[in-house]
C-alpha positions, -999 to 999 in steps of 0.1 A, spaced: -2 -1 -1 29 24 7 34 26 -29 3 25 -44 1 59 -17 30 69 -40 15 68 -73 -19 85 -60 8 110 -48 14 120 -79 -18 120 -96 -27 148 -65 4 168 -72 -9 168 -106 -43 177 -98 -31 204 -75 0 221 -93 -29 226 -123 -54 240 -99 -26 268 -79 4 266 -105 -7 252 -143 28 273 -157 50 246 -137 27 215 -151 48 186 -154 34 163 -187 10 140 -182 33 110 -199 56 122 -174 31 122 -145 15 87 -158 45 67 -161 61 79 -129 34 65 -109 27 35 -130 66 27 -121 50 29 -85 15 7 -92 30 -20 -110 59 -30 -80 32 -20 -54 14 -50 -79 42 -70 -82 45 -70 -43 13 -79 -42 8 -109 -61 43 -122 -39 21 -112 -10 -6 -144 -20 16 -169 -3 -14 -177 25 -44 -204 17 -63 -183 45 -94 -170 27 -89 -136 54 -52 -135 42 -67 -130 0 -90 -111 13 -68 -85 30 -42 -94 4 -64 -81 -24 -67 -46 -2 -33 -33 -24 -35 -54 -55 -72 -38 -62 -55 -6 -56 -26 -6 -81 -46 -20 -102 -70 6 -101 -38 34 -104 -25 12 -135 -60 17 -152 -63 58 -142 -43 68 -170 -64 55 -193 -99 63 -181 -87 100 -178 -69 107 -204 -45 135 -211 -71 166 -220 -93 164 -189 -59 167 -166 -56 204 -187 -85 230 -181 -70 253 -199 -73 238 -231 -114 235 -228 -123 271 -233 -158 277 -208 -192 277 -224 -202 314 -236 -168 323 -235 -163 357 -256 -185 376 -244 -184 406 -217 -173 389 -184 -165 426 -171 -126 419 -174 -112 454 -189 -80 457 -212 -51 463 -193 -17 481 -203 17 461 -208 25 456 -172 -2 456 -152 -24 429 -132 -61 423 -152 -85 436 -132 -118 421 -128 -147 448 -124 -181 443 -106 -211 449 -120 -230 477 -103 -255 465 -83 -290 479 -80 -320 471 -56 -347 469 -71 -370 499 -68 -346 525 -73 -322 544 -98 -289 537 -110 -284 580 -112 -297 584 -75 -272 599 -54 -300 596 -22 
């Protein structure tokens, strides 16, 4: 299970990095390869643990075996497209979303729309 935990750590690190630091993401192929190495070693270790003849031992040994099999299947189930949110444009994109244009070196600023309570005129200062 230690090797499965290392492999899941690779995938979760990729997901956290895609959310908070998307500029320094490793490739999906690299993450899948490193995680698959951990999962493959864990699967071999789990299979070698099937030395007992007791059904309880078999049930306990199946936990790391199935965890590592699920890790080996993860790259095929997720695919490379789903881990890159910047490749997919948001639906309805291209409209006025409140972002104003900015000069070189200036950070973009989101301008919230004016909120006017019902029954009041936006031009009334009163």
